[in-house]
C-alpha positions in Angstrom: 24.8 -7.9 44.4 22.6 -8.0 40.9 19.4 -9.6 41.6 16.5 -11.0 39.4 15.1 -7.7 38.6 18.1 -6.1 37.6 19.1 -9.0 35.0 15.6 -8.7 33.5 16.2 -5.0 33.0 19.4 -5.6 31.3 17.7 -8.4 28.9 15.1 -6.0 27.9 17.4 -3.1 27.3 19.4 -5.4 25.4 17.0 -6.7 23.3 15.5 -3.3 22.5 19.0 -1.8 21.4 20.0 -4.7 19.4 16.9 -5.0 17.6 16.5 -1.2 17.0 20.1 -1.5 15.5 19.3 -4.2 13.4 16.1 -2.7 12.1 18.2 0.6 10.7 21.2 -1.7 9.3 19.3 -4.6 7.5 18.7 -4.4 3.8 15.6 -6.7 4.0 12.6 -4.5 4.5 10.6 -7.3 5.9 13.2 -8.3 8.5 13.4 -4.3 9.4 9.9 -4.3 10.4 9.9 -7.6 12.6 13.3 -6.2 14.5 11.2 -3.1 14.9 8.7 -4.9 16.2 10.7 -6.5 18.8 12.3 -3.6 19.8 8.9 -1.7 20.7 8.1 -5.2 22.5 11.1 -4.6 24.5 10.3 -1.0 25.5 6.9 -2.4 26.5 8.4 -4.9 28.6 10.6 -2.3 30.3 7.3 -0.4 31.0 5.9 -3.4 32.6 9.1 -3.6 34.5 8.8 -0.3 36.1 5.0 -1.2 36.8 3.7 1.2 34.4 1.0 -1.4 33.1 -1.2 1.5 31.5 1.9 2.9 29.6 3.1 -0.7 28.4 -0.7 -1.6 27.2 -0.6 1.9 25.2 2.9 1.0 23.8 1.6 -2.2 22.8 -1.8 -1.2 21.1 -0.5 1.8 19.6 2.8 1.1 18.2 3.1 -2.6 18.1 -0.5 -3.3 17.3 -1.0 -0.4 15.2 1.8 1.2 13.4 4.1 -2.0 12.9 1.3 -4.2 11.6 0.4 -1.3 9.1 3.9 -1.3 8.1 3.9 -5.2 7.7 0.8 -5.1 5.9 1.8 -2.6 3.5 5.1 -4.6 2.7 2.7 -7.5 1.8 0.8 -5.6 -0.4 3.8 -4.6 -2.5 4.9 -8.2 -2.6 8.5 -7.4 -2.0 8.8 -8.8 1.3 11.9 -10.9 0.3 13.7 -8.4 -1.6 16.7 -6.3 -0.6 16.9 -2.5 -0.5 19.2 -0.3 -2.4 22.6 0.3 -1.0 22.7 3.9 0.8 25.4 6.2 -0.1 28.2 7.1 2.5 26.7 10.8 2.6 23.3 9.4 4.0 25.0 7.0 6.4 27.2 9.8 7.8 24.0 12.1 8.0 22.1 9.2 9.9 24.9 8.7 12.3 25.4 12.7 13.1 21.3 12.7 13.6 21.7 9.8 16.1 24.7 11.3 17.9 22.8 14.8 18.4 19.7 13.0 19.4 21.7 10.9 22.0 23.6 13.9 23.3 20.3 16.1 23.5 18.8 13.0 25.6 21.7 12.9 27.9 22.1 16.5 28.3 18.3 16.6 29.4 19.0 13.8 31.9 22.1 15.4 33.5 20.7 18.7 33.7 17.4 17.3 35.5 17.4 17.0 39.4 16.1 13.6 40.2 14.7 13.6 43.8 12.3 11.4 45.9 8.9 12.5 46.3 7.1 12.7 49.6 3.6 12.2 47.9 1.5 9.6 47.8 1.1 8.1 44.2 -2.3 8.5 42.8 -4.4 5.4 42.5 -4.1 4.1 38.7 -7.9 3.7 38.2 -9.7 4.2 34.8 -11.4 7.3 35.9 -8.1 8.9 37.2 -6.4 8.0 33.9 -9.0 9.2 31.7 -9.2 12.6 33.7 -5.4 13.1 33.5 -5.4 12.3 29.8 -8.2 14.6 28.8 -6.9 17.5 31.0 -5.7 20.5 29.2 -4.0 22.4 32.1 -0.6 21.5 34.0 -0.3 17.7 34.2 -2.9 16.8 31.6 -2.0 14.8 28.5 -4.7 16.0 26.1 -1.7 17.6 23.8 0.5 14.2 23.7 -2.8 12.1 23.0 -3.6 14.2 20.0 0.1 14.1 18.6 -0.4 10.1 19.0 -3.3 10.3 16.6 -1.5 12.2 14.1 1.3 9.6 14.0 -1.1 7.1 13.3 -2.5 9.1 10.7 1.2 9.7 9.3 1.9 5.7 9.7 -1.5 5.0 7.7 -0.3 7.5 4.9 2.7 6.2 4.8 1.6 2.7 4.2 -0.6 3.6 1.5 2.4 5.4 -0.4 4.7 2.1 0.0 1.5 0.0 -1.1 0.8 2.1 -4.2 4.6 2.5 -5.3 5.1 0.8 -8.5 8.5 -1.3 -9.4 10.3 0.9 -11.8 12.1 -1.3 -14.6 15.7 -1.2 -14.1 16.1 -0.4 -17.8 13.9 0.3 -20.9 13.3 -1.9 -23.6 15.6 0.1 -26.2 18.4 -0.4 -23.5 18.2 -4.1 -23.5 18.4 -4.4 -27.1 22.2 -4.4 -28.2 23.3 -3.6 -31.7 23.8 -7.2 -32.5 20.2 -8.1 -31.2 19.0 -5.5 -33.5 20.7 -6.7 -36.5 19.5 -10.2 -35.7 16.0 -9.0 -35.5 16.2 -7.1 -39.0 17.7 -10.0 -40.6 14.7 -12.2 -39.4 12.2 -9.6 -40.3 13.9 -9.4 -44.0 13.7 -13.1 -44.3 10.1 -13.4 -43.4 9.3 -10.6 -45.9 10.7 -12.6 -48.8 8.0 -14.2 -51.2 7.4 -17.9 -51.3 9.3 -18.9 -54.5 7.9 -22.4 -54.1 4.4 -21.3 -54.3 5.0 -19.0 -57.4 7.0 -22.0 -59.4 4.1 -24.5 -58.9 
């Protein structure tokens, strides 16, 4: 029988997957950032559901409060929040679908090859001291390397936001392309008329 905890898990999983799919399929860049925000919040909710409060807090602080806020801020700096992105070619869509399929297949392969078993060891206390020692440990069971990788990820997000904010909108066509032959002839005739001497002033 499905209990309330299972229903909450399926709701969080549906929120994460749906918002993640909408984030990569929408053509509005601002909506994509908002969908990404809710997808990451859904992942944090799953961590809370698993009673991993510290990982959920890191998820919210680093991804929701850091990377997504930087992305939204850079979108507003470009003043293109309401514009649509260009349509992607079929080749890019196929390449993206293959990348997603390979990533999903690799993840499922690792899950099926790993042997899950119940541990008889008592779980360690989740105090700030124990979490700090585990994160700064460089030997087995330490998280010093992932901690540094997260800092590199934040730096890459900041650089990407700066590049997006500094990007200039290229005009769709130059001035010469906008001028048709008929327009040019009209401009030339107007200029020739303006160049004619004022005959009335000469007569007077």
